[in-house]
PDB file of N, CA, C and O in Angstrom, chain B, residues numbered from 101:
ATOM      1  N   MET B 101     202.898  25.086 -74.835  1.00  0.00           N
ATOM      2  CA  MET B 101     201.951  24.458 -73.927  1.00  0.00           C
ATOM      3  C   MET B 101     200.606  24.204 -74.606  1.00  0.00           C
ATOM      4  O   MET B 101     199.731  23.569 -74.018  1.00  0.00           O
ATOM      5  N   ASP B 102     200.433  24.689 -75.826  1.00  0.00           N
ATOM      6  CA  ASP B 102     199.175  24.477 -76.534  1.00  0.00           C
ATOM      7  C   ASP B 102     199.258  23.203 -77.374  1.00  0.00           C
ATOM      8  O   ASP B 102     198.769  23.158 -78.503  1.00  0.00           O
ATOM      9  N   SER B 103     199.865  22.199 -76.824  1.00  0.00           N
ATOM     10  CA  SER B 103     200.057  20.944 -77.537  1.00  0.00           C
ATOM     11  C   SER B 103     199.009  19.937 -77.104  1.00  0.00           C
ATOM     12  O   SER B 103     198.483  19.999 -75.992  1.00  0.00           O
ATOM     13  N   VAL B 104     198.720  19.020 -77.989  1.00  0.00           N
ATOM     14  CA  VAL B 104     197.764  17.959 -77.677  1.00  0.00           C
ATOM     15  C   VAL B 104     198.317  17.059 -76.577  1.00  0.00           C
ATOM     16  O   VAL B 104     197.550  16.472 -75.814  1.00  0.00           O
ATOM     17  N   LEU B 105     199.635  16.947 -76.488  1.00  0.00           N
ATOM     18  CA  LEU B 105     200.233  16.035 -75.521  1.00  0.00           C
ATOM     19  C   LEU B 105     200.195  16.562 -74.091  1.00  0.00           C
ATOM     20  O   LEU B 105     200.281  15.771 -73.152  1.00  0.00           O
ATOM     21  N   TRP B 106     200.070  17.865 -73.898  1.00  0.00           N
ATOM     22  CA  TRP B 106     200.075  18.417 -72.546  1.00  0.00           C
ATOM     23  C   TRP B 106     198.763  18.175 -71.825  1.00  0.00           C
ATOM     24  O   TRP B 106     198.759  17.959 -70.613  1.00  0.00           O
ATOM     25  N   THR B 107     197.662  18.204 -72.536  1.00  0.00           N
ATOM     26  CA  THR B 107     196.355  18.110 -71.889  1.00  0.00           C
ATOM     27  C   THR B 107     196.156  16.809 -71.124  1.00  0.00           C
ATOM     28  O   THR B 107     195.714  16.857 -69.976  1.00  0.00           O
ATOM     29  N   PRO B 108     196.462  15.642 -71.704  1.00  0.00           N
ATOM     30  CA  PRO B 108     196.293  14.417 -70.906  1.00  0.00           C
ATOM     31  C   PRO B 108     197.150  14.408 -69.644  1.00  0.00           C
ATOM     32  O   PRO B 108     196.777  13.797 -68.643  1.00  0.00           O
ATOM     33  N   ARG B 109     198.288  15.076 -69.689  1.00  0.00           N
ATOM     34  CA  ARG B 109     199.136  15.137 -68.493  1.00  0.00           C
ATOM     35  C   ARG B 109     198.480  15.965 -67.401  1.00  0.00           C
ATOM     36  O   ARG B 109     198.515  15.586 -66.231  1.00  0.00           O
ATOM     37  N   PHE B 110     197.879  17.097 -67.770  1.00  0.00           N
ATOM     38  CA  PHE B 110     197.183  17.910 -66.775  1.00  0.00           C
ATOM     39  C   PHE B 110     195.981  17.159 -66.213  1.00  0.00           C
ATOM     40  O   PHE B 110     195.734  17.194 -65.008  1.00  0.00           O
ATOM     41  N   ALA B 111     195.237  16.483 -67.078  1.00  0.00           N
ATOM     42  CA  ALA B 111     194.083  15.713 -66.618  1.00  0.00           C
ATOM     43  C   ALA B 111     194.536  14.580 -65.704  1.00  0.00           C
ATOM     44  O   ALA B 111     193.886  14.298 -64.698  1.00  0.00           O
ATOM     45  N   ALA B 112     195.638  13.934 -66.045  1.00  0.00           N
ATOM     46  CA  ALA B 112     196.150  12.839 -65.222  1.00  0.00           C
ATOM     47  C   ALA B 112     196.541  13.329 -63.836  1.00  0.00           C
ATOM     48  O   ALA B 112     196.373  12.604 -62.855  1.00  0.00           O
ATOM     49  N   VAL B 113     197.054  14.532 -63.742  1.00  0.00           N
ATOM     50  CA  VAL B 113     197.414  15.095 -62.434  1.00  0.00           C
ATOM     51  C   VAL B 113     196.168  15.246 -61.569  1.00  0.00           C
ATOM     52  O   VAL B 113     196.194  14.926 -60.381  1.00  0.00           O
ATOM     53  N   TYR B 114     195.072  15.735 -62.160  1.00  0.00           N
ATOM     54  CA  TYR B 114     193.830  15.880 -61.394  1.00  0.00           C
ATOM     55  C   TYR B 114     193.293  14.520 -60.955  1.00  0.00           C
ATOM     56  O   TYR B 114     192.878  14.361 -59.807  1.00  0.00           O
ATOM     57  N   PHE B 115     193.297  13.534 -61.862  1.00  0.00           N
ATOM     58  CA  PHE B 115     192.790  12.210 -61.515  1.00  0.00           C
ATOM     59  C   PHE B 115     193.685  11.534 -60.481  1.00  0.00           C
ATOM     60  O   PHE B 115     193.190  10.851 -59.584  1.00  0.00           O
ATOM     61  N   LEU B 116     194.985  11.719 -60.600  1.00  0.00           N
ATOM     62  CA  LEU B 116     195.916  11.147 -59.631  1.00  0.00           C
ATOM     63  C   LEU B 116     195.737  11.793 -58.260  1.00  0.00           C
ATOM     64  O   LEU B 116     195.800  11.113 -57.236  1.00  0.00           O
ATOM     65  N   ALA B 117     195.518  13.092 -58.242  1.00  0.00           N
ATOM     66  CA  ALA B 117     195.270  13.783 -56.969  1.00  0.00           C
ATOM     67  C   ALA B 117     194.003  13.255 -56.308  1.00  0.00           C
ATOM     68  O   ALA B 117     193.968  13.078 -55.090  1.00  0.00           O
ATOM     69  N   ALA B 118     192.968  13.005 -57.095  1.00  0.00           N
ATOM     70  CA  ALA B 118     191.725  12.462 -56.538  1.00  0.00           C
ATOM     71  C   ALA B 118     191.954  11.067 -55.974  1.00  0.00           C
ATOM     72  O   ALA B 118     191.459  10.746 -54.893  1.00  0.00           O
ATOM     73  N   ALA B 119     192.697  10.238 -56.692  1.00  0.00           N
ATOM     74  CA  ALA B 119     192.970   8.882 -56.218  1.00  0.00           C
ATOM     75  C   ALA B 119     193.808   8.898 -54.943  1.00  0.00           C
ATOM     76  O   ALA B 119     193.530   8.152 -54.005  1.00  0.00           O
ATOM     77  N   LEU B 120     194.828   9.744 -54.910  1.00  0.00           N
ATOM     78  CA  LEU B 120     195.667   9.826 -53.709  1.00  0.00           C
ATOM     79  C   LEU B 120     194.894  10.364 -52.513  1.00  0.00           C
ATOM     80  O   LEU B 120     195.098   9.919 -51.383  1.00  0.00           O
ATOM     81  N   LEU B 121     194.014  11.312 -52.761  1.00  0.00           N
ATOM     82  CA  LEU B 121     193.191  11.847 -51.679  1.00  0.00           C
ATOM     83  C   LEU B 121     192.267  10.770 -51.119  1.00  0.00           C
ATOM     84  O   LEU B 121     192.093  10.668 -49.905  1.00  0.00           O
ATOM     85  N   LEU B 122     191.677   9.970 -51.996  1.00  0.00           N
ATOM     86  CA  LEU B 122     190.808   8.884 -51.553  1.00  0.00           C
ATOM     87  C   LEU B 122     191.595   7.864 -50.742  1.00  0.00           C
ATOM     88  O   LEU B 122     191.136   7.420 -49.689  1.00  0.00           O
ATOM     89  N   ILE B 123     192.773   7.492 -51.221  1.00  0.00           N
ATOM     90  CA  ILE B 123     193.610   6.530 -50.495  1.00  0.00           C
ATOM     91  C   ILE B 123     194.026   7.087 -49.141  1.00  0.00           C
ATOM     92  O   ILE B 123     194.010   6.367 -48.143  1.00  0.00           O
ATOM     93  N   LEU B 124     194.394   8.356 -49.099  1.00  0.00           N
ATOM     94  CA  LEU B 124     194.796   8.981 -47.839  1.00  0.00           C
ATOM     95  C   LEU B 124     193.658   8.970 -46.825  1.00  0.00           C
ATOM     96  O   LEU B 124     193.855   8.598 -45.668  1.00  0.00           O
ATOM     97  N   PHE B 125     192.472   9.376 -47.258  1.00  0.00           N
ATOM     98  CA  PHE B 125     191.352   9.424 -46.324  1.00  0.00           C
ATOM     99  C   PHE B 125     190.927   8.030 -45.878  1.00  0.00           C
ATOM    100  O   PHE B 125     190.486   7.855 -44.742  1.00  0.00           O
ATOM    101  N   LEU B 126     191.051   7.036 -46.754  1.00  0.00           N
ATOM    102  CA  LEU B 126     190.744   5.668 -46.337  1.00  0.00           C
ATOM    103  C   LEU B 126     191.812   5.137 -45.387  1.00  0.00           C
ATOM    104  O   LEU B 126     191.497   4.393 -44.458  1.00  0.00           O
ATOM    105  N   ALA B 127     193.064   5.507 -45.608  1.00  0.00           N
ATOM    106  CA  ALA B 127     194.159   5.023 -44.764  1.00  0.00           C
ATOM    107  C   ALA B 127     194.076   5.578 -43.346  1.00  0.00           C
ATOM    108  O   ALA B 127     194.376   4.870 -42.384  1.00  0.00           O
ATOM    109  N   ILE B 128     193.672   6.834 -43.212  1.00  0.00           N
ATOM    110  CA  ILE B 128     193.590   7.407 -41.863  1.00  0.00           C
ATOM    111  C   ILE B 128     192.199   7.224 -41.260  1.00  0.00           C
ATOM    112  O   ILE B 128     191.903   7.727 -40.176  1.00  0.00           O
ATOM    113  N   ASP B 129     191.352   6.491 -41.988  1.00  0.00           N
ATOM    114  CA  ASP B 129     190.006   6.157 -41.512  1.00  0.00           C
ATOM    115  C   ASP B 129     189.193   7.408 -41.186  1.00  0.00           C
ATOM    116  O   ASP B 129     188.467   7.451 -40.194  1.00  0.00           O
ATOM    117  N   ALA B 130     189.326   8.410 -42.029  1.00  0.00           N
ATOM    118  CA  ALA B 130     188.587   9.662 -41.850  1.00  0.00           C
ATOM    119  C   ALA B 130     187.255   9.578 -42.593  1.00  0.00           C
ATOM    120  O   ALA B 130     187.037   8.699 -43.426  1.00  0.00           O
ATOM    121  N   SER B 131     186.400  10.493 -42.273  1.00  0.00           N
ATOM    122  CA  SER B 131     185.095  10.544 -42.920  1.00  0.00           C
ATOM    123  C   SER B 131     185.244  11.018 -44.360  1.00  0.00           C
ATOM    124  O   SER B 131     185.896  12.028 -44.625  1.00  0.00           O
ATOM    125  N   LEU B 132     184.641  10.291 -45.277  1.00  0.00           N
ATOM    126  CA  LEU B 132     184.705  10.675 -46.684  1.00  0.00           C
ATOM    127  C   LEU B 132     183.810  11.864 -46.988  1.00  0.00           C
ATOM    128  O   LEU B 132     183.869  12.422 -48.084  1.00  0.00           O
ATOM    129  N   VAL B 133     182.982  12.257 -46.031  1.00  0.00           N
ATOM    130  CA  VAL B 133     182.158  13.456 -46.216  1.00  0.00           C
ATOM    131  C   VAL B 133     183.059  14.681 -46.363  1.00  0.00           C
ATOM    132  O   VAL B 133     182.731  15.618 -47.091  1.00  0.00           O
ATOM    133  N   ILE B 134     184.175  14.666 -45.679  1.00  0.00           N
ATOM    134  CA  ILE B 134     185.118  15.778 -45.769  1.00  0.00           C
ATOM    135  C   ILE B 134     185.819  15.766 -47.131  1.00  0.00           C
ATOM    136  O   ILE B 134     186.033  16.819 -47.733  1.00  0.00           O
ATOM    137  N   ALA B 135     186.173  14.578 -47.608  1.00  0.00           N
ATOM    138  CA  ALA B 135     186.942  14.465 -48.848  1.00  0.00           C
ATOM    139  C   ALA B 135     186.080  14.522 -50.101  1.00  0.00           C
ATOM    140  O   ALA B 135     186.593  14.803 -51.184  1.00  0.00           O
ATOM    141  N   ALA B 136     184.789  14.262 -49.980  1.00  0.00           N
ATOM    142  CA  ALA B 136     183.926  14.169 -51.164  1.00  0.00           C
ATOM    143  C   ALA B 136     183.961  15.420 -52.049  1.00  0.00           C
ATOM    144  O   ALA B 136     184.094  15.282 -53.265  1.00  0.00           O
ATOM    145  N   PRO B 137     183.847  16.630 -51.498  1.00  0.00           N
ATOM    146  CA  PRO B 137     183.912  17.803 -52.390  1.00  0.00           C
ATOM    147  C   PRO B 137     185.253  17.931 -53.113  1.00  0.00           C
ATOM    148  O   PRO B 137     185.295  18.321 -54.280  1.00  0.00           O
ATOM    149  N   LEU B 138     186.337  17.607 -52.428  1.00  0.00           N
ATOM    150  CA  LEU B 138     187.651  17.678 -53.074  1.00  0.00           C
ATOM    151  C   LEU B 138     187.801  16.614 -54.155  1.00  0.00           C
ATOM    152  O   LEU B 138     188.380  16.872 -55.211  1.00  0.00           O
ATOM    153  N   LEU B 139     187.278  15.416 -53.891  1.00  0.00           N
ATOM    154  CA  LEU B 139     187.323  14.356 -54.896  1.00  0.00           C
ATOM    155  C   LEU B 139     186.518  14.740 -56.127  1.00  0.00           C
ATOM    156  O   LEU B 139     186.986  14.596 -57.256  1.00  0.00           O
ATOM    157  N   LEU B 140     185.309  15.229 -55.902  1.00  0.00           N
ATOM    158  CA  LEU B 140     184.458  15.625 -57.027  1.00  0.00           C
ATOM    159  C   LEU B 140     185.081  16.767 -57.819  1.00  0.00           C
ATOM    160  O   LEU B 140     185.005  16.791 -59.048  1.00  0.00           O
ATOM    161  N   MET B 141     185.687  17.700 -57.123  1.00  0.00           N
ATOM    162  CA  MET B 141     186.319  18.827 -57.804  1.00  0.00           C
ATOM    163  C   MET B 141     187.503  18.354 -58.652  1.00  0.00           C
ATOM    164  O   MET B 141     187.655  18.794 -59.792  1.00  0.00           O
ATOM    165  N   SER B 142     188.332  17.477 -58.120  1.00  0.00           N
ATOM    166  CA  SER B 142     189.489  16.988 -58.868  1.00  0.00           C
ATOM    167  C   SER B 142     189.069  16.187 -60.094  1.00  0.00           C
ATOM    168  O   SER B 142     189.619  16.374 -61.180  1.00  0.00           O
ATOM    169  N   VAL B 143     188.103  15.303 -59.925  1.00  0.00           N
ATOM    170  CA  VAL B 143     187.620  14.515 -61.061  1.00  0.00           C
ATOM    171  C   VAL B 143     186.932  15.424 -62.077  1.00  0.00           C
ATOM    172  O   VAL B 143     187.098  15.246 -63.284  1.00  0.00           O
ATOM    173  N   GLY B 144     186.168  16.387 -61.596  1.00  0.00           N
ATOM    174  CA  GLY B 144     185.495  17.324 -62.496  1.00  0.00           C
ATOM    175  C   GLY B 144     186.473  18.173 -63.285  1.00  0.00           C
ATOM    176  O   GLY B 144     186.268  18.407 -64.476  1.00  0.00           O
ATOM    177  N   LEU B 145     187.530  18.638 -62.640  1.00  0.00           N
ATOM    178  CA  LEU B 145     188.541  19.430 -63.350  1.00  0.00           C
ATOM    179  C   LEU B 145     189.280  18.592 -64.393  1.00  0.00           C
ATOM    180  O   LEU B 145     189.554  19.068 -65.495  1.00  0.00           O
ATOM    181  N   GLY B 146     189.597  17.360 -64.048  1.00  0.00           N
ATOM    182  CA  GLY B 146     190.250  16.479 -65.022  1.00  0.00           C
ATOM    183  C   GLY B 146     189.371  16.215 -66.223  1.00  0.00           C
ATOM    184  O   GLY B 146     189.844  16.225 -67.359  1.00  0.00           O
ATOM    185  N   THR B 147     188.090  15.979 -65.979  1.00  0.00           N
ATOM    186  CA  THR B 147     187.141  15.761 -67.072  1.00  0.00           C
ATOM    187  C   THR B 147     186.977  17.022 -67.904  1.00  0.00           C
ATOM    188  O   THR B 147     186.917  16.954 -69.132  1.00  0.00           O
ATOM    189  N   ALA B 148     186.905  18.165 -67.249  1.00  0.00           N
ATOM    190  CA  ALA B 148     186.756  19.431 -67.976  1.00  0.00           C
ATOM    191  C   ALA B 148     187.963  19.706 -68.866  1.00  0.00           C
ATOM    192  O   ALA B 148     187.813  20.202 -69.983  1.00  0.00           O
ATOM    193  N   VAL B 149     189.149  19.388 -68.379  1.00  0.00           N
ATOM    194  CA  VAL B 149     190.356  19.586 -69.187  1.00  0.00           C
ATOM    195  C   VAL B 149     190.305  18.715 -70.436  1.00  0.00           C
ATOM    196  O   VAL B 149     190.644  19.170 -71.529  1.00  0.00           O
ATOM    197  N   LEU B 150     189.881  17.460 -70.276  1.00  0.00           N
ATOM    198  CA  LEU B 150     189.809  16.573 -71.436  1.00  0.00           C
ATOM    199  C   LEU B 150     188.741  17.021 -72.424  1.00  0.00           C
ATOM    200  O   LEU B 150     188.965  16.972 -73.634  1.00  0.00           O
ATOM    201  N   ILE B 151     187.582  17.458 -71.931  1.00  0.00           N
ATOM    202  CA  ILE B 151     186.510  17.928 -72.816  1.00  0.00           C
ATOM    203  C   ILE B 151     186.943  19.196 -73.538  1.00  0.00           C
ATOM    204  O   ILE B 151     186.701  19.345 -74.736  1.00  0.00           O
ATOM    205  N   HIS B 152     187.577  20.102 -72.819  1.00  0.00           N
ATOM    206  CA  HIS B 152     188.035  21.352 -73.435  1.00  0.00           C
ATOM    207  C   HIS B 152     189.063  21.064 -74.530  1.00  0.00           C
ATOM    208  O   HIS B 152     189.051  21.704 -75.582  1.00  0.00           O
ATOM    209  N   ASN B 153     189.948  20.105 -74.280  1.00  0.00           N
ATOM    210  CA  ASN B 153     190.953  19.754 -75.285  1.00  0.00           C
ATOM    211  C   ASN B 153     190.296  19.136 -76.517  1.00  0.00           C
ATOM    212  O   ASN B 153     190.719  19.410 -77.640  1.00  0.00           O
ATOM    213  N   ARG B 154     189.287  18.320 -76.327  1.00  0.00           N
ATOM    214  CA  ARG B 154     188.625  17.666 -77.455  1.00  0.00           C
ATOM    215  C   ARG B 154     187.952  18.700 -78.352  1.00  0.00           C
ATOM    216  O   ARG B 154     187.919  18.532 -79.571  1.00  0.00           O
ATOM    217  N   LYS B 155     187.419  19.759 -77.766  1.00  0.00           N
ATOM    218  CA  LYS B 155     186.770  20.803 -78.559  1.00  0.00           C
ATOM    219  C   LYS B 155     187.795  21.614 -79.350  1.00  0.00           C
ATOM    220  O   LYS B 155     187.503  22.070 -80.455  1.00  0.00           O
ATOM    221  N   ARG B 156     188.991  21.797 -78.792  1.00  0.00           N
ATOM    222  CA  ARG B 156     190.021  22.594 -79.470  1.00  0.00           C
ATOM    223  C   ARG B 156     190.776  21.774 -80.502  1.00  0.00           C
ATOM    224  O   ARG B 156     191.203  22.306 -81.527  1.00  0.00           O
ATOM    225  N   HIS B 157     190.946  20.475 -80.239  1.00  0.00           N
ATOM    226  CA  HIS B 157     191.700  19.593 -81.138  1.00  0.00           C
ATOM    227  C   HIS B 157     190.837  18.371 -81.443  1.00  0.00           C
ATOM    228  O   HIS B 157     191.000  17.333 -80.800  1.00  0.00           O
ATOM    229  N   PRO B 158     189.921  18.469 -82.411  1.00  0.00           N
ATOM    230  CA  PRO B 158     189.049  17.326 -82.705  1.00  0.00           C
ATOM    231  C   PRO B 158     189.850  16.110 -83.183  1.00  0.00           C
ATOM    232  O   PRO B 158     190.902  16.238 -83.809  1.00  0.00           O
ATOM    233  N   VAL B 159     189.321  14.944 -82.869  1.00  0.00           N
ATOM    234  CA  VAL B 159     189.958  13.697 -83.296  1.00  0.00           C
ATOM    235  C   VAL B 159     189.813  13.577 -84.802  1.00  0.00           C
ATOM    236  O   VAL B 159     188.738  13.813 -85.353  1.00  0.00           O
ATOM    237  N   ARG B 160     190.889  13.211 -85.455  1.00  0.00           N
ATOM    238  CA  ARG B 160     190.857  13.115 -86.926  1.00  0.00           C
ATOM    239  C   ARG B 160     190.409  11.760 -87.372  1.00  0.00           C
ATOM    240  O   ARG B 160     190.323  11.503 -88.573  1.00  0.00           O
TER     241      ARG B 160
END
């Protein structure tokens, strides 16, 4: 699991979850105030995973 190829997959899961959450809340016409913390958390976790991977495996 300490492979360079796994990290983009984990980050993609977080970004996909954020996108699906946004689509769901827009589809049911709910307030985005409720979804905003979850969206920010998912995008933040995906970004953190990518940054953490870049520090461990620098681009050659």
